[in-house]
Structures are given as C-alpha cells and as structure tokens.
N, C-alpha and C positions, 0 to 999 in steps of 0.2 A: 488575435488575427489568425485566420485559418491557414493551413498549410496546403500546398499544391504538390502532388507527387507525379513524377514521371513514371514510365512503365517499369522502371527498375526500383521504384519505391523511394527515390531520393526526395528529401524534404526541401521545398522551395517556398519563398514568400509568395503570397497569392498573386501579386502583380507581375511576377516573372513570366516572360514569354518562352524562355529557353532554360533548361535545367542548369543550375549553377555548377553541377559536378560532371555531367556527361554531355551537356550541350544539346540533348534531345529537345525537340519542340514540345512544349507542354500542351496538354489537352485544353481545348476551350470549352468549358462546361458552363452553361448559363448559371449565373449566381442567383440563388434563391435560398431562403432559410431552410436548412436541413434537406436541400434538394426536393422540397415539397413534402417531406415526410414529417415535419414538425408535429408533435403530439399524436402521430400515428402509432398504433400498437402492432408489433410484428410478432409472429409466433405465439400469439395469445398471451404474451407476458412482457415484451420489451417495448417501453414507450420511448420514442425518439425525442430527445431534448434539443439537440442541435448538431450541426455538421462540424466535424473536426478537420476534415480535409478531403480532397478528391484527387484522383489520378487516373492512369490508364486502365486500371482494373476495376474501378468503381469508387465508392465513397466510404468514408469512415465516420461513424456517428457516436456521439455520447448519448447513452440511453439509460433509463431507469428500469431495473428488474422488479416488476410489480410483485413477483413471487418471493422476493428476498429483501424485505424491509425497504423497498424502493431504492436499493443501493445503485450507485452508478456503475455502469459497465460500458464496454466498447463493442460496437457492432462494426465488423469489417465486411462490407458488401463486395462480392465478386460477381460482376455482370459480364459474362462473355459476350463478345460482339457478334455472335450468331445466335439464331433462334432455333427452337425445335426441341422436342422431348429427348431425342437421342443425344443431342449436343449437351443439354443440361445434365443428363445422366452421366455422360463422360466426365464432365466437369466435377460433378459431385463425387465420383469415384476417386478422382485425383486428389481432391481436397480432403476427403475422408481418410485417404492413406496418410497424408502429411499431418492432418489434424490429430489423427490417432496417435502418431508418434509424440506430438507436442503435448497431448492431453496427459500422457504418462509422466511428464516432467512435474515434479512436486518440489519446488524450492522457494523459500520465502522471498528471494530476489528475482523471481521470474513471474510475471503476471500469469495467472492460471487460465488455461484455455478451457472454457466451460462446455461449449457444444457447437456443433455445426447444424444449421437447419435451413430448410428451403421455404421461401415465401413468395407469393405472387404480388407484384407491385406494378400498377399501371399496365396490367395485361401481360407482363413478362415474368418468367421465373427467375428468381434471384437466390443466390447462396449467401448466407451470412455466417461469419465466424464470430463467436462471442468470447470475450476474454475480460479479465478483471481490469478495472480502471485504476490507474495509478495517479494519485494526486501529487503533483510536483512539477518540475521543469526539466526539460532535456538539458544535457550538458552543452548542446549547441546554443540554447537560449541563455544559459548561465554564462557561457563565454562571451556572447554578445553584450550581456549586461555588464560584465566586468570590463570589456573593452570600452564601453561607453563611459565608464568611470576612470579609464586611463590605466588599467592594469589587467593582468591575465592570471592564469593559474600558476602556482608555485611548485617547486620540487616536492614540498611537503604534501600539497594537494594531490599531485599525481601519484606519489608513492602510496598514499593512503587509498587512492582509487584502485591501484593495482592490488594492494593487500586485501581490499574488500571484494574485488571482482574476480580475481583469479580462482578462488574456491568455487565460484559459480560456474566458471568455464570448466574447471576440473570435473564438476558434477555432470554437466551436460555431455562432455566428451566421454565420460565413463558410461553414460547412457547411450552412446553411439550417435549423438546429435552434434552437428557442427552448425554454429550460428550463421556464418557466411556473410554477415552484413553489419559487423561492429563498426560504429562510428559515433561521434557526439550526438547525432540525431537519434540514435537507437539506445542511448543510455539516459536514464532519468534519475534525478536526485529526488527521492521520495520524501514528501513533507513529514510523514508520520514519524520516521526514525532516522532520517538523514543518510540512508544507505543507497548505493547505486542499484538500479533495477535494469535488467537486460530485457529489452522489448524488441518486437518486430523481427522474429526469426525469419531467415531468408528462405527456408524451405517452403513456406506458404506462398511467397512470391514466385518461387520456382514452379510450384504447381500451377499458379495463375498463368505464368508465362507459357507453360506447356499446354494448358488448355487453349489459350489463344492461338498458339502455334499450330497445334494439331487441327483445331477446328477451322482455322483459316486455310490451311493446306487442303482440307476436305472440300472447300469451295473455290479452290484455285485462286486464293487471295494472296498477293505478295506478302511475305513474312520477313520482318527484320529479326536478325539474331538477337536474342535478349541476353545480355551479360549480367549475371547475378553478382552483385557486389558493387561497391562504389570505387570509381577511378581514384587511384592513389592510396586508398585504404586496403583494397584487396591485393594480394600478391599476384605476380605475373601469371603463375600457373593456374590460378583461379580465373583470372580475366580472360586468358587466351584459350585454355583447354577445359575449363570447368572442373578442374581437380581441386578438391578441398580436403584438408586434414586438420587435426587439432592445431598444428602450427600455423595454419592459415588464419585462424582466429587470433592467435598470438601476434601475428604480423599486424593485423588490423587494429588490435588493441594498442600496440606500440605506436602506430601511425596516429591513432586517436590522441595518445598522450602528447605527441609532438604538436598536434594542432592546438590542444589546450594550453600548452606551454608558450607557443609562438603566436597563435592567432592566425596562422597561415595554413593553406591547404597542403596536403602531402605532396602533390605534384610540384609545388613551389619549393619543396624542401628536399625531395628525394630524387629529382631528375638531374642527371649529370653526376656531379660529385655528391655521393650519398651521405657524406659526413659533413656537408656544408651547414646542416642545421645546428651543429654544435657551436658554431660561431654566433648564433642568434639567441642563445639562452645559456645562462650560467648554471651548470649542474655539477654535482659531485661525480667523480670519475666512476665509482661503482655503478651508478644509475646509467651513465653514458654507455658503459660496457654492456649492461643488461639490454638497453634499448637497441643498441647496434646489433646485438646477436638476434634479438627478436625480429629485426628488420633485414636480416641478411638476405640478399637476392637468391642465394642457393638454399633451397629448402632443407637439405641435409645438415647444414651448418646452424640452423636455428635451434632453439629449444624445441624439443619434440612434445612436451607436455606442459600443462599449467603447473604441475607439481615442480618441475625443474625450475621454473621462474620463481615460484614461491621459495624454493630452497636457496636460490641465488639472492633473493631479497633478504632471506633470513641469515645469510652469511656463509652458506656452504661453499666450499672451494670449487672453482670452475677451472678445468685444466687449461683451456685456451685463454681465458681472461680472468686470472685470479683476482679476488676481491681483497680488500684490506682485512685485517684481522678481526675487525668489529663488523657486526651486521650493519646494513645500510641505515636502518632506522636508528641505530645507536650512534651513528656518525652525525646525526642532526641534533641541533640544540633543542632543549626542552620547549622553548618558545616556538620553534619551527614544527616540532613533532605534534604539539597539542595546541592548534590554533583555536580561535574563537568561533562563535556560531555565525552562520550565514543566513541572511534573510532571504527566503524563497517565496515568491508570490504564488499562491494557489492558482490553479487553472481557471477557476471560476472568478470572473470579475465581481468586485463588490465585497468579496470576503476579506476579512482582515488578513494582513500579512503575517505569516506564521514563521517562527524561527525553527530552522531545522539544523541540528548539529552536524557539521560536516565531518567531524571526527568524534563520534560518540565513544564513550568507554567501550572497549571490546566486550561483547556479550559472551556468555558461556558458549563454547563451541557446540554446535548441534551434532557433529559427528566426531568420533574418536580418532579419525585419521587426519586431523589437522597437522600440517607439517611445518618445517622451519620457521617461516615468517609468522605464521599464526601463533605457534607455541611461544616464540620469543616475544612477540608483540603483546600477547596476553600477559606474560610475566612482567614485561616492562611497564605496561599500562596498569597492571594490578598494583604494583608497588608505588607508582607515581600518580595514581588517579586523583588522590585527594589534593595534591599540589596543583594538578591541572584544573580540577573543578573549581578550586578557590580562585585561581588566577584567570580562568577563561570562561567557564561554562555559563556565567551570568552575563557575558558580554554580547551585545549585538555586533554587527560587522566590524571586524578588525582591519584597519587599513594596512597595506603592506609596508614593510620597511620602517615602521614607526617604532623607535626603541621604547622599551618599557622599563621603568626603574625597578630594580629587584634587589633583594638581599638574601643571604643564605641563612636558612633556618632548618630546624628538624621537623619532619612530618610526623614524628611520633612513632615511626616504625624502625628507627635506627639508621635511616638514610637521610642524607642531606639533599635538599632540593631548593630551587629558586622560587621564591614567593614574591608577589608584589609587596610594596611597602605599606601594608595595612598596619593599623594599630594593633596592639596585643589584644585589645578587647574584641576587635573585629575578627582577628584570627581565631580567638576562642569561640566566638559566635559561629563562625563557619565550621569549625571542627565539631562543635556540638551538633549543628545541623546535620553534618555528614554522619556522625555516629547514630543519630536518630534515624536517618534514612536507612543505614545499614541494619539497624535493629529491627526495622519494619520489613526489611527484605525487598525494598523498592529499588529497581535499577536506576542508576544515576542518569543515564541517557533519557529514560522515559520521564523521570521527574523534571529534568531540564526542559523537555518539550512542553510539558504542562505549564511550567513557570514562564517560559519564554512567550508562549501564546498569550497568557494572561498579562504579562508585562507589556507586550507590544500592543495588545488590545487597549490597554489603559494609556499607553504613551505611543501612539502611532508615529509621532514626530521623531521618535528615537530609532525607528527602523533605518538601518544602514549606518548608524552612528555608534561609536565605540564608548562603552563605559570604561573609563580609565581608573587607575589606582590613585588618582589625585583626590585631594580633599573635596574638590568641587562636586565629585560624584558620590561622595559618602552617603548622602541621603538616598540616592537611587540604589546603591548597592544594598543598603539596609532594607529598602522596600523589596528588592528581589529576594533577599533572604526571608523576609516576612511572608512573602507569597509562597515560598517553598515550604515554610512551616505550616501555613494554612492548608496547603495541598496535603501535606502529611497528616494533618488533623482529620481531613475529610477521607483519606484513604485508610486510616486506622481501623474503622469498623469492618473493613473487609477481612476475610480469613487470610491467614499467612500464605496459604497456597495460591489464593487469588492474587494477592499483592506480588508474589514472586513471579507471576506470569504476565504482569502488566508490561505491555510493549511487545509481546510475542503472540498475541491472539491474531488469528488469520481467518479468512473466509472458510477454511477447512473446519475450524471450530464451530462456526455458525451452522454448517451443514451437519456436522456430527451431532450438535444439540437437536437439530430438527429431527434427525433419525431417532434419537433416543426418546424425545418427548412424544413422538408419534406412537412409539411402542407403549407408552403410558395412556394411550387414548386421549391425549391432550394435544392441542394445536399450538403452533408457534405464536399465534396472536394472544392466546391465553398466557403463555410463558412471558411474552412481552409485557403484558399488563402487570404481572408480578414483578418483573424487572424494573419497569418504569416507576412504579410507586416507590421502590427502594431507592432508585437512582435519583429521582427528583426530591426525595426527602433529604438525601445527602447533599445534593447540589441544587437547591431551590432556585438559584439565579440562572441556571442554564435554560435557554429558550427551548420550548417544547416542540417547536416545528422545524428545528434544524436537523440536517443529516449528520448523525453522530459518528457513524462507523469509520469514516475516513479521516477523523480528527483524533488527536491524542486522547481526548476525553472519551472517545468511543471505546478505547481499551478498557476503561473503567466500567462502561456499560456492559461490555462482554464479560468482564470478571463477575459482575453481579448476576448476569444471566446464567453463568455457570453455577454460581451458588444457589440460585433459585431452582435450577434443574436438579441439583443434588437434594434440595429440600423436598422437591416433588417426589423424587425417587424414594426418599426416606419416609414419605407419608405425612410430613409436617406441613407442607404447602399444598397437598393434593389429597382429596378424600372422595370416595365413591358413595353416592346416595343410593341406598337400596330400600325398597318398600318392604315392610314386614309382611309376612304371609297373610293374605286375605285383606290387606289394606292398600289404599292407593294414595296415601299421603305420608309425608315424613317431615320431621323437623330436625335441624342440626344447629348446634350452638357453638360459639367460639369467641375468642378474645384476640384482638389485633392491636399490636403496638404501633407507634408511629412508623410509617414507611413499610408496613406489612400488608400482605394480601393473602388470600387463600382461594384455591380453585377447587370446584366440585364437578364431578362428572356423574351423569345419570343416563342409563340406557332407556330410551323412550321409543315409541312406535308412531309411525305415520298416522295422521288423522286423530291422534289423541288430543284432547283438550287439556291444557295444563295451566296452572296458575302458580306463579312464583312470587313470594312476598319476602321482603327483607325488612327486619325491624332492628334498629340500632339507636343507641342513645346519642351518637354524634355523627358528624358528616362521613358518609361513605359514597363509593361509586360502584355501580353494578353493571356487569357485562354478561350477556347470554349469547353463546355462539352455537350455531347448528353444526351437525356432523361434517358437512362439506365445507372446506375452507373457502371455496369460491362463492358460497352463498353469503348474503349479507347478514350481519349480526342482527339479532332480535333486539338487543340493547348493547350499547358500547360506551363505556366510561360515562354512564348516565347517573345523574343524581336521583332519577326516579327509583322508587323502592318496590315497584310491582310490575308484572307483565302477565298477560293471559292471552291465549289464542290457540288455534288448531295447528298442529305440527305438519310441516310439509314433507318430512322425510324421517326415516327411521335411523337410529344410531345413537352414538354417545353425544349428548348435549353437554356443553360446558357452562358453568356458572362461576363467575369470578367476582369476588368481593374484595375491595381494597379500601384502605383507610385514608381519609384526608384530615384526620384529627391530630391535634398536637399531643394528645395523651392516649392511654390505652382505652379501647372501646369494647363493649360487649355487644354481640349481635345474635339474632335468631333468623335462620333462613328456613322458610317453609316451601315445600314443593307438593303440589297436588296434581294428580293426573286421572283422567277418566275417558273412556271410550264414548264418543257421541257423534251423532250425525251432523249436528250443527254446533256452532261455537260462537261466543261473543267476539266482537271485533277486537283485534289485537290493540293493546294500549300503545299509542304512538308517543 
C-alpha cells in the first residue's frame, strides 16, 4: 500500500483524510500509477517504476538507475506550488544547500544521497532528490505486524535498537547534522543485514517548507507555519521555537522506543504524568532511568550526546540516576539478549520472504572510537556467539514468552553457557560448522542471511514459525546446517579477502570499481561479463534475470567483481591487442577454465572496417563493446563467433570472451582492421 504524507512528512495510510499525527488535512491527489510517470526516464538515467507515496511537497518514486546495473533508487520530487524560473531557481538553491550537507554523510546505516537534478515534466520544472533504496520495512510497519500477531517489541528489541542506532546519531551529530524527525516511520530494518537504517532527514523537509513559505509570501498567499518534527516525538523547544540540538534527536529516539514497546503514540504516554508509561510496560530499572532522562522536558537535564547514552547502556555511572553494578545488557538473560530471527517482507510484492537477523553478531567496529556499550557488547557477543548461533540463528520467528528447554554445557572457550537440549552429535555438528565458518573468515550474520533466505524459499510455510529444540524439528535443523555447509562450499573458491568482506560491500564499492575499471580503458559492462561468468559458474541455480545487489547473494557478486577487477589490473583478465608494425591484423590465444573469461581492448578508428573471429573447441560467448557506454553493443553474450562492419567512432573497443564449457578450453581470437570507403553489412 502507498503512503500519504502531510506537509510535515508524516506517514499515513492512503485512505486517510487527516494526518494521524498532526491532524492536518491531507492533500487530495488523483490516484494514478506513478502519477503518470510509470516507465518514464528522468534525468536521462532514472526509469520510474512505481509511486511510493505523495504529499504536500510532491511525490516519491521507486526508480531504476539505468547507469548503475538498473539498481533501485528513490526519487523524491519537490514541486513548489508556484511557477516561474525565478521561483524554481530559489527552490533549487535551498535544496542544494541542504542536499550538499546530506551528501557528505557517509555511513552504512544512512541511505546515501546521490544527486539533486532538475527535470521538466508536463511543462513544469521539478526538482528531484535521488537517494539509495533500502530494501526492508519501517519500524512502524513492523510494529503493526507484531500488533496483528498479539505482541509488541520487547526490552531486548529496543535495547539492541539503541545500541545499533546511537553510533549513527553520534556520527551525524559530529558532522553537525541533526535529524529532527526520528520516529518509527523514519527507521527501517534493512533486509540485507538486519540493521536499523536512518531515513528521511528533516533538513530536506525544512528546505521544502521554506520554499513554499517564501514563494507563497511573494504572491501574497496565506501561509501556515510548518512545524518540523512529529507531535509527541519532537521535544517542546523544537515544536514551539524550532530549536534543535543533539539531545532533540535523543528525545525523539526515546519516544520512538516507548511507541515500539507500548504500541501507543507519545501524546498518549507523555501528556500529564510523564511517568505514566512505566505502568504500561515491564522494563528493568536501568532502562527506565535512561529513557526518563532522554525524555526529560528540561533540555539541560537530558543526555547531551549519543555517547553519553551509549556509556549509560554500557554501565558507566550516572550521578543523578546511578545504574546497577552490571551493564544493562548483562542484566538480561542470554535468551533475551540473543533472540531469534525475524521474518521481514521485502518491499516488492511477489518476492520470497527473507529472514533478517534482528540481532546479528556484532560486526568489527568501523571506527576506533566505539565507547562503553559497543566495546562491552562486542566482548560479550564475541565470547557467547557460538552459543547464540547454535540456539537461535537458524530459527524463524520466535514467539515471545515461550520457554525453551536448556541445559548448561561448555562452549569450548572456558565459559559456561545455556544451550538447547540438542544431542551430543548435533552439538558436535554445529560446532564443526562454526569452526569451518571461522576458518573461511565468513561473518556469522552474513552466512545466516544466506541460509535463512534459502531455507524460507524452500519452506515458505515456515515463515513466522519457530524451529524448536524438540525432536520434531530435528530434521529441519539438520537441513539448515546442511544448507550452511553448502553455502560454505560455494564460498570457498573466493579469496580470503573477498570472503572476509562479505556483508559489508556497499554502493561506494560499486562506484570505486567503476572509477578504477575506467582507468584501465575498460567499461563496467565488460567487468560485469567477467563477474557474471564466474558467479553463475559457482551458483548455476541463481536466476539470471533477478536484481542481485539488494539481496544477500548480491554481496557474493560484489566480492567476485572485486576479484575480477584485481585480475584485470594484474593483466590476467585484461590484455591490449596491438598490431605489429606494418600489419593490420593480429591473433591472440588463450585458455579458459570453467567460469573464466578474458577481456581485450584495441584502439581503433572511426570508419575502419574490422573483422573479429573467435575460434574455440567448446562453447563460448562473445561480446564486443564500442568506446561509448551509451552506444549499443556490437555483440553481447552472443554464441556467434564472428562480427564485421564499419566502426562508428574512434576509441578503445572491448572484446570479451567467456567460457560456457565444463572443462578447460583453448581459443584463438583474430582481429583484422582496414581503412575503407565501403564495408560489408555488419553481421546481425
């Protein structure tokens, strides 16, 4: 279902007439697929797929970036309600100012802002902000889903959310950016790694509000004051005076936590007696103390930074509200601290439901400045991970408050831990699997995402159901472990460096590869051919027409692409064809193993007539790409073994040979070029 936004950006179901948060009358925009933009290409690269929502400032679209592997991205349209070149220029200046700030933010839990561009649509100038698309669900949608099943978020859930999100807030605050609009609507649980992602920064909405305000004043149109922030989530000083500080975001985050815990809106919990919410949910006293301080109506009494909250979660003493001697996460039982996986439906209908680990094993910290909660949690999870993975990581949705039979045993590192009542043989099998994973350097959370996706694809009826430690689920647990071993078999051929990075590749890596490969006079589509042949040799059952990069398996594709780029740089996957002096033909020979390919580049001239012939003793595919990436391929993944014709432009032409054979093949590639006034028709 689409979302409908008021002028303040509040998310509402499409059928609402008034905003559920501020009461503003919602815009009445005629319903039409993608606002009439479906399949239109904007900015010469973004093909609109469908509309995601619409509101007072314009529409939001899901689009494909045709210049970047047809990856999904989000287009946010800002359409000021006045016309004219001067008005549009003023709007663009305001958006450029704010987008320029957000563009500098580089954090894996923040969708990257790609660009701001102007396009004409239906005779009117529009501004579009482009950002990465996050495959997942908002926490608001997750809350609704849980409420429909009769339960809400737990203390463990929200504690982990705080631990995973506070470093993100610390990062943006150090960059001088205040989000200003934190709420369950603006937090997403990302399918790929189960981490919370911070979306929809309020600064862009503020720029949009300023545009409409200034431009309407210029034409003497009545203007309503736009309050940035959601009622109940934003503190009073933000709503009344527009003042924002780091502790304003901390207030909104605490309000978000209360909503997730209780299922009620903040105004139902914090109006009147501000401590009344404590009677509606059972929490440990340390977390109550932390939330109360984050929500203090007096700004000076709140935590002043995300670091302070992280220290409180990690057990550092607080003078006003001392914590117990143990950190908060250590006061929770192991079954609470390490829950099972949560099934999250992808945004695209029709795709299989993918398991996203709510509490994945803590990854290696990206910055050396991780404080209290992070350092202690890394230590706690590092020593207890094997126990948690055995007990939980293979489980679909775990229902709340359902006791699990346990017994005390040794994890093999000198610590005692609670394990499900598995047989000794099963414990040995899981421990062997874990040792194998560690030896290959594959992160546990990433392996889990691969296995869960395959498990749910095979057993869609298991989505939302728990695998127990009972004998009835022994066969399914065995199959989960077998799938994990199969994935490790398929990941083994990757280099140790590539395996260690699985789960951490981002769009920035794609861009970096494009820059490097272009320096080699090679195009991304040639590198993609080399990557695809290796990928589909390792994973022959993967559909060739699916979008990979937003799925866990897309991380493997990226790892292979990085390896192929290294091979091209080393000269093993890339070779330049040069004609000997006085000659205009050349032959090169090579051998390809299964899943291998090789790219050749040759500098040729416009109007030259060329002939390319490939001779091989087994099945191969041939691609020939002109120098300009926007120009159509002369051949692409073709079983044809020759091409001839007159060249339309000068530059480096690319010839890619890949093997479809099950064994090693020998081949000879011949290239002949001659200047001529006429040429034979190109082979089709």
